[in-house]
N, CA, C and O of each residue as an XYZ file, in Angstrom:
324
protein
N      -1.999    -17.531     -5.100
C      -1.493    -16.167     -5.097
C      -1.122    -15.808     -3.666
O      -1.947    -15.926     -2.759
N       0.131    -15.364     -3.459
C       0.549    -14.969     -2.114
C      -0.242    -13.753     -1.633
O      -0.579    -12.863     -2.414
N      -0.521    -13.737     -0.370
C      -1.226    -12.598      0.221
C      -0.397    -12.024      1.367
O       0.533    -12.661      1.861
N      -0.742    -10.853      1.763
C      -0.057    -10.182      2.858
C      -1.114     -9.614      3.791
O      -2.108     -9.042      3.342
N      -0.899     -9.771      5.073
C      -1.827     -9.221      6.052
C      -1.505     -7.733      6.263
O      -0.442     -7.246      5.878
N      -2.450     -7.039      6.879
C      -2.238     -5.626      7.172
C      -1.050     -5.448      8.130
O      -0.285     -4.492      8.004
N      -0.906     -6.363      9.074
C       0.220     -6.239     10.011
C       1.552     -6.489      9.300
O       2.547     -5.844      9.631
N       1.595     -7.403      8.341
C       2.810     -7.643      7.564
C       3.160     -6.436      6.707
O       4.331     -6.080      6.579
N       2.143     -5.806      6.117
C       2.363     -4.636      5.299
C       2.888     -3.483      6.146
O       3.809     -2.773      5.741
N       2.302     -3.304      7.314
C       2.778     -2.259      8.232
C       4.224     -2.522      8.645
O       5.032     -1.597      8.710
N       4.546     -3.781      8.923
C       5.901     -4.157      9.315
C       6.897     -3.888      8.187
O       8.021     -3.459      8.444
N       6.494     -4.136      6.948
C       7.352     -3.884      5.793
C       7.733     -2.400      5.711
O       8.903     -2.069      5.517
N       6.755     -1.518      5.858
C       7.032     -0.088      5.808
C       7.774      0.377      7.060
O       8.713      1.166      6.956
N       7.378     -0.088      8.220
C       8.018      0.313      9.471
C       9.473     -0.137      9.518
O      10.313      0.527     10.126
N       9.773     -1.269      8.874
C      11.136     -1.786      8.814
C      12.073     -0.887      8.047
O      13.291     -1.052      8.126
N      11.537      0.054      7.312
C      12.336      1.048      6.564
C      12.374      2.375      7.301
O      12.685      3.406      6.704
N      12.058      2.362      8.608
C      12.004      3.572      9.431
C      11.003      4.589      8.891
O      11.262      5.793      8.900
N       9.870      4.102      8.426
C       8.781      4.941      7.940
C       7.659      4.878      8.974
O       7.173      3.796      9.306
N       7.249      6.045      9.483
C       6.224      6.101     10.515
C       4.851      5.883      9.882
O       4.355      6.746      9.157
N       4.242      4.739     10.152
C       2.948      4.374      9.586
C       1.833      4.675     10.566
O       1.884      4.256     11.722
N       0.815      5.409     10.099
C      -0.335      5.727     10.951
C      -1.415      4.657     10.823
O      -2.031      4.274     11.817
N      -1.646      4.171      9.593
C      -2.745      3.239      9.372
C      -2.461      2.447      8.111
O      -1.817      2.950      7.190
N      -2.942      1.201      8.064
C      -2.810      0.346      6.888
C      -4.165     -0.289      6.605
O      -4.862     -0.721      7.524
N      -4.535     -0.343      5.323
C      -5.807     -0.964      4.950
C      -5.634     -1.706      3.623
O      -5.350     -1.094      2.593
N      -5.808     -3.024      3.658
C      -5.765     -3.837      2.443
C      -7.204     -3.954      1.916
O      -8.122     -4.279      2.669
N      -7.383     -3.693      0.648
C      -8.706     -3.723      0.034
C      -9.105     -5.164     -0.260
O      -8.339     -5.934     -0.841
N     -10.327     -5.512      0.156
C     -10.842     -6.861     -0.070
C     -12.171     -6.801     -0.820
O     -12.877     -5.793     -0.790
N     -12.490     -7.894     -1.488
C     -13.759     -8.020     -2.179
C     -14.880     -8.044     -1.144
O     -14.773     -8.720     -0.120
N     -15.937     -7.316     -1.410
C     -17.052     -7.203     -0.474
C     -17.706     -8.556     -0.184
O     -18.098     -8.822      0.952
N     -17.824     -9.398     -1.187
C     -18.539    -10.674     -1.018
C     -17.636    -11.819     -0.602
O     -18.000    -12.589      0.287
N     -16.470    -11.954     -1.217
C     -15.596    -13.095     -0.940
C     -14.616    -12.822      0.181
O     -14.050    -13.760      0.743
N     -14.401    -11.556      0.520
C     -13.434    -11.125      1.533
C     -11.986    -11.435      1.135
O     -11.086    -11.358      1.972
N     -11.755    -11.785     -0.134
C     -10.400    -12.041     -0.610
C      -9.743    -10.716     -0.989
O     -10.407     -9.778     -1.430
N      -8.438    -10.664     -0.807
C      -7.672     -9.468     -1.131
C      -7.770     -9.146     -2.606
O      -7.774    -10.042     -3.450
N      -7.850     -7.853     -2.914
C      -7.816     -7.410     -4.299
C      -6.374     -7.053     -4.704
O      -6.140     -6.450     -5.752
N      -5.443     -7.430     -3.870
C      -3.997     -7.258     -4.101
C      -3.560     -5.799     -4.165
O      -2.616     -5.463     -4.879
N      -4.239     -4.939     -3.428
C      -3.733     -3.586     -3.243
C      -4.266     -3.034     -1.929
O      -5.250     -3.521     -1.372
N      -3.594     -2.022     -1.466
C      -4.010     -1.435     -0.217
C      -3.471     -0.034     -0.070
O      -2.822      0.499     -0.970
N      -3.745      0.552      1.066
C      -3.311      1.919      1.367
C      -2.539      1.929      2.661
O      -2.909      1.273      3.635
N      -1.444      2.695      2.655
C      -0.633      2.877      3.856
C      -0.631      4.373      4.131
O      -0.142      5.160      3.320
N      -1.176      4.757      5.266
C      -1.215      6.154      5.674
C       0.062      6.438      6.440
O       0.319      5.846      7.488
N       0.866      7.358      5.899
C       2.189      7.645      6.438
C       2.181      8.995      7.129
O       1.463      9.914      6.734
N       3.001      9.094      8.175
C       3.026     10.273      9.047
C       3.234     11.597      8.309
O       2.535     12.570      8.588
N       4.178     11.649      7.379
C       4.450     12.929      6.719
C       4.864     12.701      5.252
O       5.248     11.596      4.867
N       4.777     13.764      4.454
C       5.093     13.672      3.020
C       6.525     13.221      2.759
O       6.774     12.459      1.825
N       7.455     13.679      3.565
C       8.859     13.303      3.387
C       9.019     11.791      3.506
O       9.754     11.187      2.724
N       8.349     11.176      4.461
C       8.438      9.740      4.630
C       7.685      9.015      3.516
O       8.043      7.897      3.148
N       6.658      9.643      2.988
C       5.948      9.071      1.847
C       6.852      8.977      0.642
O       6.856      7.969     -0.064
N       7.617     10.023      0.403
C       8.585     10.011     -0.706
C       9.637      8.947     -0.477
O      10.055      8.273     -1.419
N      10.070      8.789      0.762
C      11.049      7.762      1.092
C      10.473      6.362      0.802
O      11.168      5.497      0.269
N       9.217      6.157      1.153
C       8.583      4.847      0.924
C       8.577      4.522     -0.570
O       8.868      3.393     -0.965
N       8.249      5.501     -1.386
C       8.238      5.286     -2.843
C       9.641      4.946     -3.325
O       9.828      3.996     -4.085
N      10.628      5.724     -2.881
C      12.006      5.516     -3.311
C      12.538      4.149     -2.893
O      13.206      3.481     -3.682
N      12.253      3.726     -1.672
C      12.837      2.508     -1.133
C      12.060      1.241     -1.529
O      12.672      0.208     -1.798
N      10.736      1.309     -1.567
C       9.938      0.101     -1.717
C       9.358     -0.132     -3.112
O       9.030     -1.270     -3.448
N       9.223      0.899     -3.924
C       8.649      0.729     -5.263
C       9.557     -0.171     -6.104
O      10.752      0.097     -6.234
N       9.000     -1.218     -6.665
C       9.758     -2.147     -7.492
C      10.387     -3.295     -6.740
O      10.989     -4.179     -7.349
N      10.258     -3.296     -5.425
C      10.807     -4.374     -4.609
C       9.900     -5.610     -4.729
O       8.683     -5.482     -4.863
N      10.502     -6.797     -4.681
C       9.729     -8.043     -4.744
C       9.537     -8.575     -3.325
O      10.500     -8.742     -2.577
N       8.283     -8.836     -2.966
C       7.941     -9.382     -1.649
C       6.942    -10.516     -1.891
O       5.957    -10.340     -2.608
N       7.201    -11.672     -1.292
C       6.333    -12.840     -1.484
C       6.120    -13.162     -2.977
O       5.029    -13.547     -3.396
N       7.181    -12.996     -3.749
C       7.151    -13.275     -5.190
C       6.224    -12.339     -5.958
O       5.804    -12.645     -7.074
N       5.910    -11.203     -5.355
C       5.057    -10.194     -5.985
C       5.806     -8.880     -6.069
O       6.477     -8.478     -5.119
N       5.694     -8.212     -7.205
C       6.326     -6.915     -7.390
C       5.470     -5.839     -6.721
O       4.266     -5.748     -6.960
N       6.115     -5.021     -5.873
C       5.401     -3.943     -5.204
C       5.341     -2.713     -6.084
O       6.330     -2.327     -6.706
N       4.183     -2.108     -6.128
C       4.012     -0.811     -6.767
C       3.635      0.149     -5.655
O       2.555      0.051     -5.073
N       4.534      1.078     -5.367
C       4.303      2.027     -4.287
C       4.247      3.424     -4.910
O       5.194      3.873     -5.555
N       3.124      4.089     -4.703
C       2.973      5.432     -5.251
C       2.049      6.227     -4.344
O       1.309      5.671     -3.532
N       2.110      7.534     -4.504
C       1.249      8.396     -3.721
C      -0.175      8.304     -4.250
O      -0.404      8.344     -5.459
N      -1.122      8.181     -3.340
C      -2.530      8.112     -3.738
C      -2.979      9.484     -4.215
O      -2.642     10.504     -3.615
N      -3.733      9.497     -5.289
C      -4.272     10.760     -5.786
C      -5.616     11.052     -5.144
O      -6.204     10.193     -4.486
N      -6.085     12.247     -5.338
C      -7.409     12.581     -4.846
C      -8.443     11.890     -5.717
O      -8.120     11.428     -6.811
N      -9.659     11.815     -5.258
C     -10.703     11.119     -5.998
C     -10.887     11.711     -7.401
O     -11.169     10.966     -8.340
N     -10.736     13.009     -7.564
C     -10.897     13.647     -8.858
C      -9.812     13.239     -9.848
O     -10.041     13.240    -11.057
N      -8.616     12.886     -9.334
C      -7.498     12.548    -10.192
C      -7.544     11.096    -10.663
O      -6.834     10.746    -11.606
N      -8.334     10.263    -10.056
C      -8.370      8.843    -10.397
C      -9.135      8.603    -11.674
O     -10.147      9.255    -11.931
N      -8.665      7.686    -12.464
C      -9.355      7.284    -13.705
C     -10.202      6.050    -13.442
O      -9.922      5.298    -12.508
N     -11.218      5.834    -14.238
C     -12.022      4.625    -14.144
C     -13.062      4.633    -13.047
O     -13.636      3.588    -12.738
N     -13.319      5.773    -12.456
C     -14.295      5.836    -11.381
C     -15.708      5.695    -11.952
O     -16.016      6.195    -13.034
N     -16.543      5.008    -11.200
C     -17.925      4.844    -11.627
C     -18.782      6.043    -11.251
O     -19.903      6.182    -11.741
N     -18.265      6.909    -10.388
C     -19.085      8.022     -9.908
C     -18.603      9.314    -10.462
O     -19.173     10.364    -10.167
């Protein structure tokens, strides 16, 4: 399974003229392997909308990107807490 580093993910968003503040790829606590999703903290809402418009559905490293705005913890389904 292809993987992407945090720096590659940041470069992908920055290459679209999107101001990225922080990037975090989620990994398994024990194996340290990627769980194939992450978070990109973007400078402003307008650029967040641009990221969704430009990158959602794009194929990178033979993987389909799903780009969407993160919801608040209360809005997420499947939470254990």
